C-alpha positions as CSV (number, residue, x, y, z in Angstrom):
1,D,-3.8,58.7,4.5
2,K,-2.7,56.4,1.4
3,T,-0.4,54.0,3.5
4,V,-3.4,53.6,5.9
5,S,-5.9,52.8,3.2
6,L,-3.3,50.0,1.5
7,R,-2.9,48.3,4.9
8,K,-6.5,48.2,5.3
9,D,-6.9,46.5,1.9
10,L,-4.3,44.3,2.6
11,S,-5.6,43.5,6.0
12,E,-8.8,42.8,4.8
13,M,-7.8,40.4,1.9
14,H,-5.6,38.5,4.8
15,E,-8.8,37.8,6.4
16,W,-10.6,36.4,3.6
17,I,-7.9,34.1,3.0
18,T,-7.4,33.1,6.5
19,Q,-11.4,32.6,6.6
20,A,-11.0,30.7,3.5
21,E,-8.7,28.1,4.5
22,E,-10.5,27.4,8.5
23,E,-13.5,26.9,5.9
24,Y,-12.3,24.8,3.6
25,L,-9.3,23.6,4.2
26,E,-8.6,22.9,7.8
27,R,-12.3,21.6,9.1
28,D,-12.7,18.0,9.4
29,F,-15.1,16.8,6.6
30,E,-16.6,13.4,7.1
31,Y,-17.9,11.5,4.4
32,K,-21.1,9.1,5.7
33,T,-23.3,9.5,3.2
34,P,-23.5,10.5,-1.2
35,D,-25.2,13.5,-0.5
36,E,-22.6,14.3,2.0
37,L,-19.8,13.9,-0.7
38,Q,-21.6,15.2,-3.2
39,K,-22.4,18.7,-1.4
40,A,-18.8,18.8,-0.3
41,V,-17.9,18.7,-4.1
42,E,-20.0,21.4,-5.0
43,E,-19.3,23.6,-2.1
44,L,-15.2,23.4,-2.6
45,K,-15.8,23.8,-6.7
46,R,-17.8,27.0,-5.3
47,A,-15.2,28.0,-3.4
48,K,-12.4,27.5,-5.7
49,E,-14.2,29.8,-8.3
50,E,-14.7,32.4,-5.4
51,A,-11.1,32.1,-4.7
52,L,-10.3,32.8,-8.7
53,Q,-12.7,35.6,-8.7
54,K,-10.7,37.7,-5.9
55,E,-8.0,37.4,-8.5
56,V,-9.1,40.9,-9.5
57,K,-8.8,42.3,-6.0
58,V,-5.3,41.1,-5.6
59,K,-4.2,42.5,-8.7
60,L,-5.6,45.9,-8.1
61,I,-4.2,46.0,-4.5
62,T,-0.7,44.8,-5.9
63,D,-0.9,47.8,-8.4
64,S,-1.7,50.2,-6.0
65,V,1.1,49.2,-3.6
66,N,3.3,49.1,-6.9
67,N,2.4,52.6,-7.8
68,F,2.5,54.5,-4.1
69,I,5.9,52.8,-3.8
70,A,6.9,54.5,-7.0
71,K,5.8,57.3,-5.5
72,A,6.8,57.6,-1.9
73,P,9.7,58.0,0.1
74,P,12.2,54.9,0.3
75,A,11.2,54.5,4.1
76,A,7.7,53.6,3.5
77,H,8.6,51.0,0.7
78,E,10.1,47.8,2.5
79,A,7.1,47.0,5.2
80,L,4.3,47.4,2.4
81,K,6.1,45.3,0.1
82,K,6.7,42.6,2.4
83,E,3.2,42.4,3.3
84,L,2.3,42.2,-0.4
85,D,4.6,39.8,-0.8
86,V,3.2,37.7,2.1
87,L,-0.4,38.3,0.7
88,I,0.5,37.2,-3.0
89,T,1.6,34.2,-1.7
90,S,-0.7,33.5,0.5
91,Y,-3.6,33.8,-2.1
92,Q,-1.6,31.3,-4.9
93,Q,-1.4,28.7,-1.9
94,L,-4.8,29.0,-0.9
95,C,-6.0,29.0,-5.2
96,S,-3.6,26.1,-5.4
97,R,-4.6,23.7,-2.3
98,L,-8.8,24.8,-3.1
99,N,-8.2,23.6,-6.8
100,G,-6.0,20.4,-5.4
101,K,-8.7,19.5,-2.7
102,W,-11.7,20.0,-4.9
103,K,-9.8,17.8,-7.8
104,T,-9.2,15.1,-5.1
105,L,-12.9,15.0,-4.2
106,E,-13.9,14.9,-7.5
107,E,-12.0,11.7,-8.1
108,V,-13.8,10.4,-5.1
109,W,-16.6,11.1,-6.5
110,A,-16.0,9.3,-10.0
111,C,-15.1,6.3,-7.7
112,W,-17.7,6.2,-6.1
113,R,-20.1,6.1,-9.3
114,E,-18.0,3.7,-10.8
115,L,-18.5,1.4,-7.8
116,L,-22.2,1.7,-8.0
117,S,-21.7,1.3,-12.3
118,Y,-20.2,-2.1,-11.4
119,L,-22.7,-3.1,-8.4
120,D,-25.4,-2.7,-10.7
121,A,-23.6,-4.6,-14.0
122,E,-22.8,-7.9,-11.5
123,N,-26.0,-7.6,-10.2
124,K,-27.9,-7.4,-13.4
125,W,-25.7,-10.5,-14.4
126,L,-26.8,-12.2,-11.0
127,N,-30.4,-11.5,-11.8
128,E,-29.9,-13.7,-14.7
129,I,-28.2,-16.4,-12.7
130,E,-31.2,-16.5,-10.9
131,L,-33.7,-16.8,-13.7
132,K,-32.0,-19.7,-15.2
133,L,-31.4,-21.6,-11.8
134,K,-35.2,-21.0,-11.9
135,A,-35.5,-22.4,-15.7
136,T,-33.1,-25.4,-15.2
137,E,-35.1,-26.5,-12.0
138,N,-37.1,-29.3,-13.2
139,V,-35.9,-30.0,-16.7
140,Q,-38.1,-32.3,-18.6
141,G,-37.1,-34.3,-21.8
142,G,-34.4,-36.3,-22.8
143,A,-30.3,-35.9,-22.6
144,E,-30.4,-33.4,-25.5
145,E,-32.8,-31.3,-23.8
146,I,-31.1,-31.6,-20.5
147,S,-27.6,-30.9,-22.3
148,E,-29.2,-27.4,-24.0
149,S,-30.0,-26.5,-20.4
150,L,-26.8,-27.0,-18.8
151,D,-24.9,-25.4,-21.9
152,S,-27.2,-22.5,-21.3
153,L,-26.4,-22.2,-17.9
154,E,-22.6,-22.9,-18.3
155,R,-22.1,-19.9,-20.9
156,L,-23.4,-17.7,-18.3
157,M,-21.4,-18.8,-15.6
158,R,-18.2,-18.2,-18.0
159,H,-18.6,-14.6,-16.7
160,P,-15.1,-12.8,-16.4
161,E,-14.0,-12.2,-12.8
162,D,-12.7,-8.4,-14.0
163,N,-16.1,-6.4,-12.5
164,R,-15.6,-8.0,-9.0
165,N,-12.2,-7.1,-8.7
166,Q,-12.9,-3.7,-10.1
167,I,-15.8,-3.4,-7.1
168,R,-13.1,-4.8,-4.5
169,E,-10.6,-2.2,-5.7
170,L,-12.6,0.6,-5.6
171,A,-14.3,-0.3,-2.4
172,Q,-10.9,-0.2,-0.7
173,T,-10.0,2.7,-2.1
174,L,-12.9,4.5,-0.7
175,T,-12.9,2.5,2.7
176,D,-9.4,3.7,3.0
177,G,-10.0,6.6,2.8
178,G,-13.0,7.3,5.4
179,I,-15.1,7.7,2.5
180,L,-18.8,6.0,2.7
181,D,-17.1,3.0,4.8
182,E,-20.2,2.0,6.7
183,L,-22.3,2.2,3.7
184,I,-19.9,0.6,1.0
185,N,-19.3,-2.4,3.8
186,E,-22.9,-2.9,3.9
187,K,-23.3,-3.0,0.1
188,L,-20.6,-5.2,-0.3
189,E,-21.3,-8.2,2.3
190,K,-24.7,-8.0,0.4
191,F,-23.3,-8.5,-2.7
192,N,-20.8,-10.9,-1.4
193,T,-23.6,-13.2,0.1
194,R,-26.0,-13.1,-2.9
195,W,-22.8,-14.0,-5.4
196,E,-21.6,-16.5,-3.3
197,E,-25.1,-18.3,-2.5
198,L,-25.8,-17.7,-6.1
199,H,-22.2,-19.5,-7.3
200,Q,-22.6,-22.4,-5.0
201,E,-26.5,-23.2,-6.6
202,A,-25.1,-22.6,-9.9
203,V,-22.5,-25.5,-9.4
204,R,-25.0,-27.5,-8.1
205,R,-27.3,-27.5,-11.0
206,Q,-24.5,-28.1,-13.0
207,K,-23.9,-31.8,-11.2
208,S,-27.7,-32.2,-11.1
209,L,-27.7,-31.7,-14.9
210,E,-24.7,-33.6,-15.6
211,Q,-26.1,-36.4,-13.5
212,S,-29.5,-36.0,-15.2
213,I,-28.4,-36.1,-18.5
214,Q,-26.6,-39.7,-18.0
215,S,-29.4,-40.8,-16.2
216,A,-31.2,-39.9,-19.5
217,Q,-28.4,-41.6,-21.6
218,E,-28.5,-44.5,-19.7
219,T,-32.5,-44.5,-20.2
220,D,-32.2,-44.0,-23.8
221,K,-29.5,-46.6,-24.3
222,T,-32.0,-49.4,-22.8
223,L,-35.0,-48.3,-24.7
224,R,-33.2,-48.4,-28.0
225,L,-31.9,-51.8,-26.9
226,I,-35.7,-52.6,-26.4
227,Q,-36.4,-51.4,-29.5
228,E,-34.2,-53.3,-31.2
229,S,-35.2,-56.4,-29.5
230,L,-39.0,-55.7,-30.0
231,A,-37.7,-55.5,-33.9
232,V,-35.9,-58.8,-33.8
233,I,-39.2,-60.5,-32.3
234,D,-41.2,-58.7,-34.7
235,K,-39.8,-59.8,-37.7
236,Q,-39.7,-63.3,-36.3
237,L,-43.4,-63.1,-35.7
238,A,-44.4,-61.8,-39.0
239,A,-42.0,-64.8,-40.4
240,Y,-44.2,-67.0,-38.3
241,T,-47.2,-65.4,-39.3
242,A,-46.5,-65.4,-43.2
243,D,-45.8,-69.3,-42.6
244,R,-48.8,-69.6,-41.3
245,V,-46.8,-71.4,-37.7
246,D,-49.1,-72.1,-34.9
247,A,-47.8,-70.7,-31.9
248,A,-47.7,-73.8,-29.7
249,Q,-44.9,-74.3,-32.4
250,V,-42.5,-71.9,-31.7
251,P,-40.3,-70.9,-28.6
252,Q,-41.9,-69.7,-25.2
253,E,-40.5,-66.2,-25.7
254,A,-42.4,-65.9,-29.5
255,Q,-45.6,-67.2,-28.2
C-alpha cells in the first residue's frame, strides 16, 4: 500500500541522515599532519555536496507525501505529516552543519597555509642575515668601507616585526584547537631558536663593526698627523737643500 511505501522512503532517508551525522559530525577527528587536515577538508566537501544532491530525493518524498495526504482520509494525515516535518528539519540541519564544519576546516587549512607562507618569508630574511654576517666577518679597508658594511647590516636588521607577530598568532590559533600542534611547535621552536641566534650574532657584529670604525678613524687621524708632520719636515729639508745647508748645521731631527 501507498502508506507503507512512503514510510519506507522516509525511513531510508532518515537512516542516510543518521549515518552521515555519525560519519562526519559525531566522529572525533585528529589532525596531526597536513595530509590528514587536507583529506578531512576534501572529505567534508564531498559530504556537503552529496547532502545537497539528496535535496532532489527529499523534494520527491515531500511531493509524494503531500499528494497522498491530499487524497487520503484525514486519519492517515497526521502521522505522515509529522514524519515528513521531522525529515525535512533533520535534512536541513545536516546540510547546515556539514557546510559549517567544512567552512571551519577550510579556514583552518587556509590558516595553516598562511603560517607556512610567513615562516617561509622570515626564513628567507634569516638567510639574508646569515649571508650578510659572513660577508662582514673580516671587513678590510678603512673607516669608510667598514661604515658601509655596518650600514648595510643595519638596513637589513630594520626588519618589521609584523611577520613574526603573525606567525605567533596563527600558530596559537591552530594549536589552541589541537590542530597540527606537534608539527607547529617543532617548526616554531626551530624558527625561534634560529631567529634568536642570528639576531644576537647580528647585534654583536654591529658592535664589533662600530669598534672597528672607531679604531680605523683613530688610525686615519694618526696617519694624517704623521703625513702633515712629514710634509712640514719635507718642506724644511727642501729649503735646506736649496740653500745648500750642511747636515751638521741643522737641528738633530732634521738630520
